[in-house]
Structure formats: structure tokens, C-alpha cells
N, C-alpha and C positions, 0 to 999 in steps of 0.2 A: 339475303343469301341466294335465293332463287334468281332474283334479278341480276345479280353479279355473274352467276353461272351462265345465264343467257347472254347478257350484254358482252361479256369477254370471251365468248365461245371460240372466236377465231385466234385467240392469243395463248391457248394452252392445249396440250394433248392428253394430259392426265390430271386427276384430282385426288386429293386425300381428304377423308372425312373421319372425324372422331365420333365414335358412336357410344352413347350412354343410354341408360334406361329412362323411363318416365317420359315426360313431354318432349325432352330433347331427342328421343328416338324418332318422333314424327318428322322433325326437320331433317334428320339424317336420311330417313326413308324418302322424303320428297326430293331432296337433293340428289340422292343416288338414282332415283327414277328418271329425273331430268337428264342427268349425265349419261345414263344408258341410252336415252332417246337420241342424244347428241352424238352417240357412238364414241364417247371418250373412255380412256382407260381409267379404272376406278380402284383406289386402295382405301380400305377402311381399317381403322384401329378400334378394337373393342376395349372399352374401359368400364370400371365400376364393379364393385362387389355385388351390387344388386341386379346386374344384368342376367345372371342365370335364372333368378326368380322371375324377372320380367319375361324372359323367353318362355318359361313354363306357363305363365298366365296368358300369354299371347302367342301360342305355338304356330298358328297358321301364318300370321304376318311375319314373325321372326324367322321361322324356318325357311320361308320363301325368300326373305330379304338377304339372308347370309349367303345364299347361292348366287346372288347377282354380281358382286364385285369380282374383279380380276384377281385381286390379292386381298387376303384378310390377315391382319397383324394384331397382336396383342402384347402388352408389356408383361403379362403374367402367365406362367404355366398353369395357374388355377383356371383361368378362362379358356386357355387352350384345351385343357382336359375336359372342361365343362361342355364344350361345343365340338369335340372331335367326332361325335356321331353325326354332326351335320356337315363338317368340312374336315377332312383329314390333313389338309395342307396349311393350316393356320400357322403363321410364322411368329416367332418370339423375337421382339426387339425391345429391350428394357427401356423404361422411362429414363430420359437423360437428366443429368444435373450438371452444373458448371462449377467445377472444383475451384476455379479461380476466385469465386465469390465466398468460399468457405473460410472460416477462421478456426483451423484445427488446433485443438489443445488436448494433449494426452491427459486423461483423467486418472492420474496416479494417486492423488489425494483428493477426495471429494467431500462436498458438503451437502446437507439436505435441501438442495435448491433444485426444484423441479420445473419443467416447462411442458406445455401442451400447445400444439399448433395444428389447428384444423378449423373448419367453419362451425359455428354454434348451430348445430342441427342434430336432431335425434339420432340420425344414422351413425354419428360419430360419438354419441353417448357422453357428452361432456360432464354430466352430473357424476359419472363414475370417478372422474378425477377428483371431485370434491369429497366423495366418500373415502377415497384412498387418503386424501390429505388429512381428513379427520382421524383416521386410524393411525397415521404416521405421527400425528401431533402428540399422541400419548407418550411416545418414546422420544420423539425429536421435537420439543416445544418451539424451537426456532425454525422449523420447516417453512419454506416459502414455495409458492406455486405461481408461475406466470401463465396466463392463458391468452393466446394470440389467435385471432381469426375473425372473419366477418359474421355478423348476425344474419342468419337466413330467415328470420321472422317466424319461426314455428314455436316460439316461447321457450326454446332451449336456454337462451341467455338468462331470461327471467327465472327459469327453474334453477339454474346454477346459482344465481344470487340469493334466491329464497332458501335453497338448501344450505348454502354457506352460512347464512344467518342462523338457520335452525340448528346446525351442527357446531356453531361457535367458532368457525374458522374464517369468517369474513375478512378479518384483518391480516390473514396469512395468504390471501390470494389477491393477485392483481390482475384485473381484466384489462388487457392492453387493447383488445379489439382488432380491427382491420388495420394493417400497416402495409407499406410498400414492400414488395418482395426483397428488394435490396437491403432492407433493414433487418430481415429475419436472422441472418448470421450474427448480427450484433446482439440480438436478444438471446439467441442460442448460447452465446458465449458467456452469458450471465449465469446459466444453469449447468448442472452436471448430469442430471437424469432427465431423459425425455420419455414422457408417457404418451402412448397411443391407445386410446380407449374404444376404438371403432367396433361397431357390431358387424359391419361389412367392409371389405377392403380388397384391393387387388395388388397394386404396387405403388403405394403412396409416395409421391416425391418428397413430402414433408419428412417422412421417416428417413429416406435416403439422405436428405440434407442434414438431418440431425446426426446421422452416422458419419457423414463427411466432416462435421465439426468435432467429432470425437466424443459425443455424449454417450453415456450408457443408456441403452434403450430397453424399456419395459413395455411390452405390447400385447394386446390380445392376439390370439393365434388363429384369427379368422381369415377366410379367403386365401389370398395369395401371399399373406405375410410369411408363413413358414418357408416359402420359396425365396423370399427376399432376405431373411435373416434366420440363421439356424439357431434353435434354442440352446443356450449355454455357450454359444460360440460368438455370434455378433450381437445377441440380444437375449433377454429372458422373456419367454412367451408364456402367457397364462390364458386360461379360459375366459371368454367374454363375460362381461357384466358380473365379475367376481371380485369385489373390492378387497376381500381378505387376501386372496391369492396375489393380487397385484401389489398390495401393501407389503406382503411378505417378501415379494421379489425385490422391491425397492429397499427394504431393510437388509436383505441379504447382500445387496451391492454396497450399501452404506457401511456394513460391518466387515466387509472384505476388501481391502485396498487391492489385493492381488487380482481378485475377480473384476473389480472396476477397471483396473489397468488393462486386463486382457480383453474385456468387452470393448473398451474404447479403441484399442489398437486394431482389433479385428474388424470393428465396424468401419473404421477409416479405410482399411484395406479393401473391404467389400465394396464400399462406395466408389472406389476408384474405377471399378469395372463399368460403372454407369456414367462416367464423365463423357461430355459431348465428343471429346477426341476419340473415344472408343465407339460411340453410337452413331455419329454422323456418317462414317464410311459405310455402315450397314444400310442406312437409308439411301445413300447415293447408289450403292450397288443394286438395291431393289429397283429403283426407278430406271436406272440404265437398262437393266435386263428387261423390265416391263416395256419400255419404249422400243427396244430392239425387236420386240415381237410385233410391233405395230405394222 
């Protein structure tokens, strides 16, 4: 990364950096420092529901860092609000999706077919999906759950499999694992309800893509999720790590075709605001204005 910044320094005027918490922040900091030394225009985008906690743990380095870029962007009003005391000019540009890839289907009549799409990591709390599945199976014995996403190696996948065996739902869950992004809409089309179980989140593209496909969304109400989908309008939002509340939300959708239809339709309408056709012009305008000031 740093070698590319240096080697191609004559070929660009501005650079864009995605900023996450954890070890990824180190690379963002080093890259930003080098770009500053090269007198390049710098745009950063703040991502990740864990970033506010990271900034509180490392206030000296983060507080100084966020003042360096020429422009700071985030896809989430949650992060904008979290850091407004450090920068009052943080811009909101939503995460984009490509609606041409979606397979929209209005969920007027739905089945107990659930899907979960995230990485197998503790921050996304995949075992919550298994607990919900076990609760649902009491009322809907034919309930099915597909789980898509890569294994991040923190034993979350093993914990999911162990819990599924323990709760007697192993035959009702299919672990698909990591797949090509182009295949995700095909899998989404198999299900009617999308579960997002994260403990931290900002503006997950996976949730937007589920909305674009017309799935009924049940999600934890953490971080930026309430800014992405309004409770009772585009999704049903519940407290994190609460399997009973999430299962109740799913059962509410399954028992009310009118609610399912309304959530499905509203979700699709909301997702259209995040299509690349709406988001790309905002990025183009940002860089044009930035370079005009050079």
C-alpha cells in the first residue's frame, strides 16, 4: 500500500482511504501520513460500528488523525454523530449497492425460510441466529436457515455448529460459507426473512442488498441500523443479543401477510436511494470540488 502511494505519486492528485478500527487503522494512519507528506488531497471514509469504542481507547492517536484529511466522509449518521465533537464537517454519503444485481420479489406470502449473511465472527453474533432458529422451530417445525459468509477464524463457526447440535436444529440450518458476491442475490431469493444479528454495525451493505431483494428484515437496533431502516416501516428492530425478541419479531411477520408485504415493499423503496446511480454523482461532486481548491 505504502509502496504504491510512493511509486505512483506523480500520477494522482488526491487519494481516498477507508478507515476501520483495529489493526486496519494502523495502515490507514500510515497511508494518510505519507499522503500528507506528499502534499496530496486526502479523503477518508469512516466505517465500522466498533470505531467509536476504538477512538475512546486510543483518543490521542485518533483525535489527531481525524483532523488531518481534507474531507471526512461516513455512510452512517451514527458515526457522524459520534465524531462531531472532533469534526463538525463530516459528510454523509451512503454505502452504494447495485440494484441491477438484485432479484426483487415482493413478499406477499411468505414461508419460514430465513437467511443470515455476514462473516462468521463474534462481532456479528452468529450464534444468536441459531438461538432464534431453535425458538422458531417450536411453532414452525419446517423452518429453515441459510447462513452465508466467510469464516474469520475466531471459533464463531465452530460455536454455531456446536450450538445447533446442542439445540437440536442442526438439520434445519445450512452453512453455505463464503461465496462470490454475484451469487448472493440468488441465495437471498430462496428466503423470505433476513436476520441481522450484529452487536456493532453502521450501514451494512448486506442489509441493504436484502432490502433491495424485497426480504422482510429483522435486525438488532445497534449503531447506525436505525438510520438505515426505520422500525416497523422497512424492518423490525430489536435489542441486541435477545433471541426471544428476535424470534417474536419473525413470528409476527410470519403471522401477518399484510405486515410482510408492507415491510418488503418499503425495504425495496428505501434501498433504491442507495443505488450507484444515486451515490456516484455525490462522490464525483466531492472530488471535483476538492480538486478545484488545489
